[in-house]
PQR file of N, CA, C, O and H, with PARSE charges and radii, in Angstrom:
ATOM      1  N   MET A   1     -85.549  31.166  75.109 -0.4000 1.5000
ATOM      2  CA  MET A   1     -84.530  30.020  75.477 -0.0000 2.0000
ATOM      3  C   MET A   1     -83.234  30.572  76.007  0.5500 1.7000
ATOM      4  O   MET A   1     -82.607  31.351  75.290 -0.5500 1.4000
ATOM      5  N   PRO A   2     -82.812  30.273  77.089 -0.5600 1.5000
ATOM      6  CA  PRO A   2     -81.385  30.759  77.589  0.2800 2.0000
ATOM      7  C   PRO A   2     -80.448  30.425  76.553  0.5500 1.7000
ATOM      8  O   PRO A   2     -80.596  29.445  75.823 -0.5500 1.4000
ATOM      9  N   ARG A   3     -79.394  31.303  76.471 -0.4000 1.5000
ATOM     10  CA  ARG A   3     -78.192  31.192  75.680 -0.0000 2.0000
ATOM     11  C   ARG A   3     -77.395  30.067  76.095  0.5500 1.7000
ATOM     12  O   ARG A   3     -77.230  29.914  77.306 -0.5500 1.4000
ATOM     13  H   ARG A   3     -79.273  32.100  77.063  0.4000 1.0000
ATOM     14  N   GLY A   4     -76.857  29.232  75.261 -0.4000 1.5000
ATOM     15  CA  GLY A   4     -76.137  28.166  75.595 -0.0000 2.0000
ATOM     16  C   GLY A   4     -76.712  26.964  75.947  0.5500 1.7000
ATOM     17  O   GLY A   4     -76.007  26.088  76.448 -0.5500 1.4000
ATOM     18  H   GLY A   4     -76.990  29.357  74.278  0.4000 1.0000
ATOM     19  N   THR A   5     -78.125  26.757  75.719 -0.4000 1.5000
ATOM     20  CA  THR A   5     -78.849  25.614  76.125 -0.0000 2.0000
ATOM     21  C   THR A   5     -78.737  24.754  74.993  0.5500 1.7000
ATOM     22  O   THR A   5     -78.936  25.239  73.879 -0.5500 1.4000
ATOM     23  H   THR A   5     -78.698  27.468  75.312  0.4000 1.0000
ATOM     24  N   LYS A   6     -78.424  23.452  75.126 -0.4000 1.5000
ATOM     25  CA  LYS A   6     -78.423  22.528  73.965 -0.0000 2.0000
ATOM     26  C   LYS A   6     -79.764  21.905  73.730  0.5500 1.7000
ATOM     27  O   LYS A   6     -80.368  21.385  74.668 -0.5500 1.4000
ATOM     28  H   LYS A   6     -78.262  23.058  76.031  0.4000 1.0000
ATOM     29  N   VAL A   7     -80.230  21.934  72.577 -0.4000 1.5000
ATOM     30  CA  VAL A   7     -81.549  21.345  72.168 -0.0000 2.0000
ATOM     31  C   VAL A   7     -81.266  20.489  70.898  0.5500 1.7000
ATOM     32  O   VAL A   7     -80.553  20.861  69.966 -0.5500 1.4000
ATOM     33  H   VAL A   7     -79.739  22.356  71.814  0.4000 1.0000
ATOM     34  N   GLU A   8     -81.851  19.414  70.970 -0.4000 1.5000
ATOM     35  CA  GLU A   8     -81.772  18.491  69.809 -0.0000 2.0000
ATOM     36  C   GLU A   8     -83.017  18.750  68.950  0.5500 1.7000
ATOM     37  O   GLU A   8     -84.120  18.361  69.334 -0.5500 1.4000
ATOM     38  H   GLU A   8     -82.430  19.112  71.727  0.4000 1.0000
ATOM     39  N   ARG A   9     -82.865  19.345  67.892 -0.4000 1.5000
ATOM     40  CA  ARG A   9     -84.002  19.611  67.070 -0.0000 2.0000
ATOM     41  C   ARG A   9     -84.596  18.353  66.393  0.5500 1.7000
ATOM     42  O   ARG A   9     -84.012  17.271  66.339 -0.5500 1.4000
ATOM     43  H   ARG A   9     -81.968  19.661  67.580  0.4000 1.0000
ATOM     44  N   ASN A  10     -85.767  18.603  65.904 -0.4000 1.5000
ATOM     45  CA  ASN A  10     -86.616  17.529  65.330 -0.0000 2.0000
ATOM     46  C   ASN A  10     -86.042  17.103  64.112  0.5500 1.7000
ATOM     47  O   ASN A  10     -86.035  15.910  63.811 -0.5500 1.4000
ATOM     48  H   ASN A  10     -86.241  19.483  65.948  0.4000 1.0000
ATOM     49  N   SER A  11     -85.538  18.015  63.355 -0.4000 1.5000
ATOM     50  CA  SER A  11     -85.166  17.868  61.982 -0.0000 2.0000
ATOM     51  C   SER A  11     -83.831  17.646  61.778  0.5500 1.7000
ATOM     52  O   SER A  11     -83.065  17.963  62.688 -0.5500 1.4000
ATOM     53  H   SER A  11     -85.544  18.984  63.600  0.4000 1.0000
ATOM     54  N   VAL A  12     -83.311  17.079  60.586 -0.4000 1.5000
ATOM     55  CA  VAL A  12     -82.036  17.090  60.197 -0.0000 2.0000
ATOM     56  C   VAL A  12     -81.730  17.857  58.957  0.5500 1.7000
ATOM     57  O   VAL A  12     -82.367  17.730  57.912 -0.5500 1.4000
ATOM     58  H   VAL A  12     -83.932  16.822  59.847  0.4000 1.0000
ATOM     59  N   SER A  13     -80.642  18.721  59.144 -0.4000 1.5000
ATOM     60  CA  SER A  13     -80.482  19.548  57.989 -0.0000 2.0000
ATOM     61  C   SER A  13     -79.504  18.790  56.865  0.5500 1.7000
ATOM     62  O   SER A  13     -79.079  17.657  57.093 -0.5500 1.4000
ATOM     63  H   SER A  13     -80.125  18.824  59.993  0.4000 1.0000
ATOM     64  N   ASN A  14     -79.216  19.431  55.763 -0.4000 1.5000
ATOM     65  CA  ASN A  14     -78.167  18.821  54.944 -0.0000 2.0000
ATOM     66  C   ASN A  14     -76.795  19.220  55.161  0.5500 1.7000
ATOM     67  O   ASN A  14     -75.958  19.001  54.285 -0.5500 1.4000
ATOM     68  H   ASN A  14     -79.561  20.351  55.578  0.4000 1.0000
ATOM     69  N   GLN A  15     -76.478  19.803  56.282 -0.4000 1.5000
ATOM     70  CA  GLN A  15     -75.269  20.296  56.535 -0.0000 2.0000
ATOM     71  C   GLN A  15     -74.396  18.891  56.863  0.5500 1.7000
ATOM     72  O   GLN A  15     -74.913  17.921  57.418 -0.5500 1.4000
ATOM     73  H   GLN A  15     -77.158  19.981  56.994  0.4000 1.0000
ATOM     74  N   PRO A  16     -73.045  18.937  56.449 -0.5600 1.5000
ATOM     75  CA  PRO A  16     -72.375  17.693  56.472  0.2800 2.0000
ATOM     76  C   PRO A  16     -72.082  17.346  57.959  0.5500 1.7000
ATOM     77  O   PRO A  16     -72.145  16.164  58.299 -0.5500 1.4000
ATOM     78  N   HIS A  17     -71.752  18.343  58.894 -0.4000 1.5000
ATOM     79  CA  HIS A  17     -71.620  17.882  60.166 -0.0000 2.0000
ATOM     80  C   HIS A  17     -72.875  17.225  61.010  0.5500 1.7000
ATOM     81  O   HIS A  17     -72.784  16.457  61.968 -0.5500 1.4000
ATOM     82  H   HIS A  17     -71.700  19.303  58.618  0.4000 1.0000
ATOM     83  N   GLU A  18     -74.097  17.749  60.379 -0.4000 1.5000
ATOM     84  CA  GLU A  18     -75.244  17.039  61.038 -0.0000 2.0000
ATOM     85  C   GLU A  18     -75.483  15.734  60.563  0.5500 1.7000
ATOM     86  O   GLU A  18     -75.803  14.804  61.304 -0.5500 1.4000
ATOM     87  H   GLU A  18     -74.171  18.373  59.601  0.4000 1.0000
ATOM     88  N   LEU A  19     -75.314  15.631  59.179 -0.4000 1.5000
ATOM     89  CA  LEU A  19     -75.518  14.201  58.519 -0.0000 2.0000
ATOM     90  C   LEU A  19     -74.472  13.300  59.285  0.5500 1.7000
ATOM     91  O   LEU A  19     -74.847  12.233  59.772 -0.5500 1.4000
ATOM     92  H   LEU A  19     -75.054  16.386  58.577  0.4000 1.0000
ATOM     93  N   LYS A  20     -73.264  13.690  59.388 -0.4000 1.5000
ATOM     94  CA  LYS A  20     -72.164  12.784  60.072 -0.0000 2.0000
ATOM     95  C   LYS A  20     -72.583  12.527  61.635  0.5500 1.7000
ATOM     96  O   LYS A  20     -72.319  11.430  62.128 -0.5500 1.4000
ATOM     97  H   LYS A  20     -72.960  14.557  58.993  0.4000 1.0000
ATOM     98  N   TYR A  21     -73.154  13.408  62.316 -0.4000 1.5000
ATOM     99  CA  TYR A  21     -73.473  13.290  63.657 -0.0000 2.0000
ATOM    100  C   TYR A  21     -74.745  12.208  63.668  0.5500 1.7000
ATOM    101  O   TYR A  21     -74.803  11.336  64.535 -0.5500 1.4000
ATOM    102  H   TYR A  21     -73.369  14.299  61.916  0.4000 1.0000
ATOM    103  N   GLU A  22     -75.543  12.314  62.847 -0.4000 1.5000
ATOM    104  CA  GLU A  22     -76.721  11.473  62.975 -0.0000 2.0000
ATOM    105  C   GLU A  22     -76.311   9.930  62.384  0.5500 1.7000
ATOM    106  O   GLU A  22     -76.891   8.924  62.792 -0.5500 1.4000
ATOM    107  H   GLU A  22     -75.496  13.022  62.143  0.4000 1.0000
ATOM    108  N   ALA A  23     -75.478   9.898  61.599 -0.4000 1.5000
ATOM    109  CA  ALA A  23     -74.982   8.666  60.942 -0.0000 2.0000
ATOM    110  C   ALA A  23     -74.268   7.898  62.107  0.5500 1.7000
ATOM    111  O   ALA A  23     -74.536   6.718  62.331 -0.5500 1.4000
ATOM    112  H   ALA A  23     -75.007  10.716  61.267  0.4000 1.0000
ATOM    113  N   GLU A  24     -73.379   8.580  62.820 -0.4000 1.5000
ATOM    114  CA  GLU A  24     -72.461   8.003  63.904 -0.0000 2.0000
ATOM    115  C   GLU A  24     -73.493   7.738  65.099  0.5500 1.7000
ATOM    116  O   GLU A  24     -73.280   6.690  65.710 -0.5500 1.4000
ATOM    117  H   GLU A  24     -73.161   9.539  62.638  0.4000 1.0000
ATOM    118  N   LYS A  25     -74.472   8.436  65.494 -0.4000 1.5000
ATOM    119  CA  LYS A  25     -75.386   8.130  66.332 -0.0000 2.0000
ATOM    120  C   LYS A  25     -76.164   6.814  66.117  0.5500 1.7000
ATOM    121  O   LYS A  25     -76.515   6.084  67.043 -0.5500 1.4000
ATOM    122  H   LYS A  25     -74.646   9.287  64.998  0.4000 1.0000
ATOM    123  N   LEU A  26     -76.384   6.595  64.898 -0.4000 1.5000
ATOM    124  CA  LEU A  26     -77.317   5.495  64.639 -0.0000 2.0000
ATOM    125  C   LEU A  26     -76.511   4.288  63.937  0.5500 1.7000
ATOM    126  O   LEU A  26     -77.058   3.247  63.573 -0.5500 1.4000
ATOM    127  H   LEU A  26     -76.099   7.188  64.146  0.4000 1.0000
ATOM    128  N   GLY A  27     -75.253   4.543  63.809 -0.4000 1.5000
ATOM    129  CA  GLY A  27     -74.228   3.408  63.413 -0.0000 2.0000
ATOM    130  C   GLY A  27     -74.463   3.114  61.967  0.5500 1.7000
ATOM    131  O   GLY A  27     -74.467   1.939  61.601 -0.5500 1.4000
ATOM    132  H   GLY A  27     -74.808   5.388  64.105  0.4000 1.0000
ATOM    133  N   VAL A  28     -74.653   4.060  61.136 -0.4000 1.5000
ATOM    134  CA  VAL A  28     -74.744   3.816  59.598 -0.0000 2.0000
ATOM    135  C   VAL A  28     -74.065   4.704  58.853  0.5500 1.7000
ATOM    136  O   VAL A  28     -73.393   5.553  59.438 -0.5500 1.4000
ATOM    137  H   VAL A  28     -74.650   5.015  61.434  0.4000 1.0000
ATOM    138  N   LYS A  29     -74.110   4.677  57.495 -0.4000 1.5000
ATOM    139  CA  LYS A  29     -73.233   5.506  56.699 -0.0000 2.0000
ATOM    140  C   LYS A  29     -73.850   6.933  56.515  0.5500 1.7000
ATOM    141  O   LYS A  29     -75.079   6.992  56.475 -0.5500 1.4000
ATOM    142  H   LYS A  29     -74.655   3.988  57.019  0.4000 1.0000
ATOM    143  N   THR A  30     -73.208   7.964  56.410 -0.4000 1.5000
ATOM    144  CA  THR A  30     -73.903   9.167  55.902 -0.0000 2.0000
ATOM    145  C   THR A  30     -74.768   9.247  54.734  0.5500 1.7000
ATOM    146  O   THR A  30     -75.715  10.031  54.658 -0.5500 1.4000
ATOM    147  H   THR A  30     -72.210   7.917  56.442  0.4000 1.0000
ATOM    148  N   SER A  31     -74.398   8.351  53.746 -0.4000 1.5000
ATOM    149  CA  SER A  31     -75.317   8.192  52.527 -0.0000 2.0000
ATOM    150  C   SER A  31     -76.567   7.481  52.866  0.5500 1.7000
ATOM    151  O   SER A  31     -77.532   7.676  52.125 -0.5500 1.4000
ATOM    152  H   SER A  31     -73.629   7.715  53.808  0.4000 1.0000
ATOM    153  N   ASP A  32     -76.698   6.654  53.917 -0.4000 1.5000
ATOM    154  CA  ASP A  32     -77.873   6.077  54.375 -0.0000 2.0000
ATOM    155  C   ASP A  32     -78.833   7.185  54.853  0.5500 1.7000
ATOM    156  O   ASP A  32     -80.022   7.204  54.534 -0.5500 1.4000
ATOM    157  H   ASP A  32     -75.915   6.497  54.518  0.4000 1.0000
ATOM    158  N   ILE A  33     -78.271   8.060  55.601 -0.4000 1.5000
ATOM    159  CA  ILE A  33     -79.059   9.284  56.057 -0.0000 2.0000
ATOM    160  C   ILE A  33     -79.473  10.046  54.923  0.5500 1.7000
ATOM    161  O   ILE A  33     -80.646  10.411  54.851 -0.5500 1.4000
ATOM    162  H   ILE A  33     -77.305   8.044  55.861  0.4000 1.0000
ATOM    163  N   ARG A  34     -78.663  10.326  54.041 -0.4000 1.5000
ATOM    164  CA  ARG A  34     -79.001  11.105  53.032 -0.0000 2.0000
ATOM    165  C   ARG A  34     -80.207  10.477  52.147  0.5500 1.7000
ATOM    166  O   ARG A  34     -81.146  11.148  51.718 -0.5500 1.4000
ATOM    167  H   ARG A  34     -77.710  10.029  54.099  0.4000 1.0000
ATOM    168  N   ASP A  35     -80.038   9.119  51.947 -0.4000 1.5000
ATOM    169  CA  ASP A  35     -81.148   8.438  51.118 -0.0000 2.0000
ATOM    170  C   ASP A  35     -82.430   8.355  51.996  0.5500 1.7000
ATOM    171  O   ASP A  35     -83.512   8.298  51.412 -0.5500 1.4000
ATOM    172  H   ASP A  35     -79.275   8.574  52.295  0.4000 1.0000
ATOM    173  N   ALA A  36     -82.394   8.344  53.239 -0.4000 1.5000
ATOM    174  CA  ALA A  36     -83.606   8.337  54.072 -0.0000 2.0000
ATOM    175  C   ALA A  36     -84.337   9.832  53.916  0.5500 1.7000
ATOM    176  O   ALA A  36     -85.561   9.926  53.823 -0.5500 1.4000
ATOM    177  H   ALA A  36     -81.515   8.391  53.714  0.4000 1.0000
ATOM    178  N   LYS A  37     -83.501  10.917  53.899 -0.4000 1.5000
ATOM    179  CA  LYS A  37     -84.001  12.134  53.783 -0.0000 2.0000
ATOM    180  C   LYS A  37     -84.735  12.297  52.436  0.5500 1.7000
ATOM    181  O   LYS A  37     -85.790  12.926  52.361 -0.5500 1.4000
ATOM    182  H   LYS A  37     -82.507  10.841  53.974  0.4000 1.0000
ATOM    183  N   LYS A  38     -84.148  11.713  51.379 -0.4000 1.5000
ATOM    184  CA  LYS A  38     -84.587  11.784  49.857 -0.0000 2.0000
ATOM    185  C   LYS A  38     -86.101  11.196  49.840  0.5500 1.7000
ATOM    186  O   LYS A  38     -86.939  11.489  48.987 -0.5500 1.4000
ATOM    187  H   LYS A  38     -83.291  11.201  51.440  0.4000 1.0000
ATOM    188  N   ASP A  39     -86.299  10.323  50.927 -0.4000 1.5000
ATOM    189  CA  ASP A  39     -87.575   9.671  50.917 -0.0000 2.0000
ATOM    190  C   ASP A  39     -88.816  10.510  51.275  0.5500 1.7000
ATOM    191  O   ASP A  39     -89.971  10.085  51.271 -0.5500 1.4000
ATOM    192  H   ASP A  39     -85.618  10.085  51.619  0.4000 1.0000
ATOM    193  N   GLY A  40     -88.417  11.770  51.589 -0.4000 1.5000
ATOM    194  CA  GLY A  40     -89.556  12.784  51.765 -0.0000 2.0000
ATOM    195  C   GLY A  40     -89.556  13.446  53.043  0.5500 1.7000
ATOM    196  O   GLY A  40     -90.127  14.529  53.172 -0.5500 1.4000
ATOM    197  H   GLY A  40     -87.479  12.115  51.592  0.4000 1.0000
ATOM    198  N   SER A  41     -88.836  12.762  54.199 -0.4000 1.5000
ATOM    199  CA  SER A  41     -88.854  13.488  55.504 -0.0000 2.0000
ATOM    200  C   SER A  41     -87.650  13.762  56.031  0.5500 1.7000
ATOM    201  O   SER A  41     -86.726  12.955  55.941 -0.5500 1.4000
ATOM    202  H   SER A  41     -88.373  11.882  54.093  0.4000 1.0000
ATOM    203  N   ASN A  42     -87.541  14.830  56.586 -0.4000 1.5000
ATOM    204  CA  ASN A  42     -86.291  15.205  57.337 -0.0000 2.0000
ATOM    205  C   ASN A  42     -86.369  15.155  58.878  0.5500 1.7000
ATOM    206  O   ASN A  42     -85.512  15.685  59.585 -0.5500 1.4000
ATOM    207  H   ASN A  42     -88.292  15.485  56.660  0.4000 1.0000
ATOM    208  N   GLN A  43     -87.291  14.585  59.298 -0.4000 1.5000
ATOM    209  CA  GLN A  43     -87.774  14.268  60.779 -0.0000 2.0000
ATOM    210  C   GLN A  43     -86.809  13.190  61.340  0.5500 1.7000
ATOM    211  O   GLN A  43     -86.610  12.135  60.739 -0.5500 1.4000
ATOM    212  H   GLN A  43     -87.988  14.154  58.724  0.4000 1.0000
ATOM    213  N   ARG A  44     -86.181  13.525  62.601 -0.4000 1.5000
ATOM    214  CA  ARG A  44     -85.302  12.576  63.052 -0.0000 2.0000
ATOM    215  C   ARG A  44     -85.902  11.200  63.232  0.5500 1.7000
ATOM    216  O   ARG A  44     -85.305  10.182  62.881 -0.5500 1.4000
ATOM    217  H   ARG A  44     -86.343  14.383  63.089  0.4000 1.0000
ATOM    218  N   LYS A  45     -87.104  11.197  63.791 -0.4000 1.5000
ATOM    219  CA  LYS A  45     -87.832   9.827  64.127 -0.0000 2.0000
ATOM    220  C   LYS A  45     -88.045   9.052  62.864  0.5500 1.7000
ATOM    221  O   LYS A  45     -87.851   7.841  62.765 -0.5500 1.4000
ATOM    222  H   LYS A  45     -87.590  12.023  64.077  0.4000 1.0000
ATOM    223  N   GLU A  46     -88.456   9.835  61.915 -0.4000 1.5000
ATOM    224  CA  GLU A  46     -88.707   9.240  60.511 -0.0000 2.0000
ATOM    225  C   GLU A  46     -87.433   8.655  59.883  0.5500 1.7000
ATOM    226  O   GLU A  46     -87.491   7.541  59.362 -0.5500 1.4000
ATOM    227  H   GLU A  46     -88.614  10.819  61.995  0.4000 1.0000
ATOM    228  N   ILE A  47     -86.269   9.363  59.908 -0.4000 1.5000
ATOM    229  CA  ILE A  47     -85.066   9.029  59.529 -0.0000 2.0000
ATOM    230  C   ILE A  47     -84.515   7.640  60.321  0.5500 1.7000
ATOM    231  O   ILE A  47     -84.066   6.671  59.707 -0.5500 1.4000
ATOM    232  H   ILE A  47     -86.223  10.267  60.331  0.4000 1.0000
ATOM    233  N   GLU A  48     -84.621   7.710  61.702 -0.4000 1.5000
ATOM    234  CA  GLU A  48     -84.395   6.593  62.380 -0.0000 2.0000
ATOM    235  C   GLU A  48     -85.115   5.284  62.110  0.5500 1.7000
ATOM    236  O   GLU A  48     -84.545   4.193  62.109 -0.5500 1.4000
ATOM    237  H   GLU A  48     -84.985   8.497  62.200  0.4000 1.0000
ATOM    238  N   LYS A  49     -86.333   5.459  61.896 -0.4000 1.5000
ATOM    239  CA  LYS A  49     -87.195   4.243  61.329 -0.0000 2.0000
ATOM    240  C   LYS A  49     -86.707   3.723  60.224  0.5500 1.7000
ATOM    241  O   LYS A  49     -86.534   2.507  60.139 -0.5500 1.4000
ATOM    242  H   LYS A  49     -86.796   6.345  61.897  0.4000 1.0000
ATOM    243  N   LYS A  50     -86.401   4.605  59.175 -0.4000 1.5000
ATOM    244  CA  LYS A  50     -85.998   4.025  57.765 -0.0000 2.0000
ATOM    245  C   LYS A  50     -84.629   3.478  57.876  0.5500 1.7000
ATOM    246  O   LYS A  50     -84.369   2.477  57.208 -0.5500 1.4000
ATOM    247  H   LYS A  50     -86.542   5.592  59.244  0.4000 1.0000
ATOM    248  N   THR A  51     -83.679   4.024  58.665 -0.4000 1.5000
ATOM    249  CA  THR A  51     -82.315   3.430  58.654 -0.0000 2.0000
ATOM    250  C   THR A  51     -82.276   2.190  59.317  0.5500 1.7000
ATOM    251  O   THR A  51     -81.597   1.277  58.847 -0.5500 1.4000
ATOM    252  H   THR A  51     -83.891   4.837  59.208  0.4000 1.0000
ATOM    253  N   LYS A  52     -83.032   2.025  60.531 -0.4000 1.5000
ATOM    254  CA  LYS A  52     -82.945   0.817  61.308 -0.0000 2.0000
ATOM    255  C   LYS A  52     -83.803  -0.412  60.788  0.5500 1.7000
ATOM    256  O   LYS A  52     -83.485  -1.580  61.013 -0.5500 1.4000
ATOM    257  H   LYS A  52     -83.583   2.767  60.913  0.4000 1.0000
ATOM    258  N   GLY A  53     -84.767  -0.081  60.169 -0.4000 1.5000
ATOM    259  CA  GLY A  53     -85.758  -0.998  59.731 -0.0000 2.0000
ATOM    260  C   GLY A  53     -85.707  -1.289  58.370  0.5500 1.7000
ATOM    261  O   GLY A  53     -86.518  -2.073  57.876 -0.5500 1.4000
ATOM    262  H   GLY A  53     -85.025   0.868  59.986  0.4000 1.0000
TER
END
C-alpha cells in the first residue's frame, strides 16, 4: 500500500481517539461504542448495528 493512503480499517481499537471518532461519526456517546465492543465484536459494521438499533 502506498505511503500516505487513507484506509478505514474494519475494526475499532480501544484507543481514545478512535472511539471518539466512531462516536462522533455515529452521533452517539463514546461509552455507547465501548459497550457495543464489550458485546464481543470490534468490527465497525457490528458496532454500527448495535448502536443504531
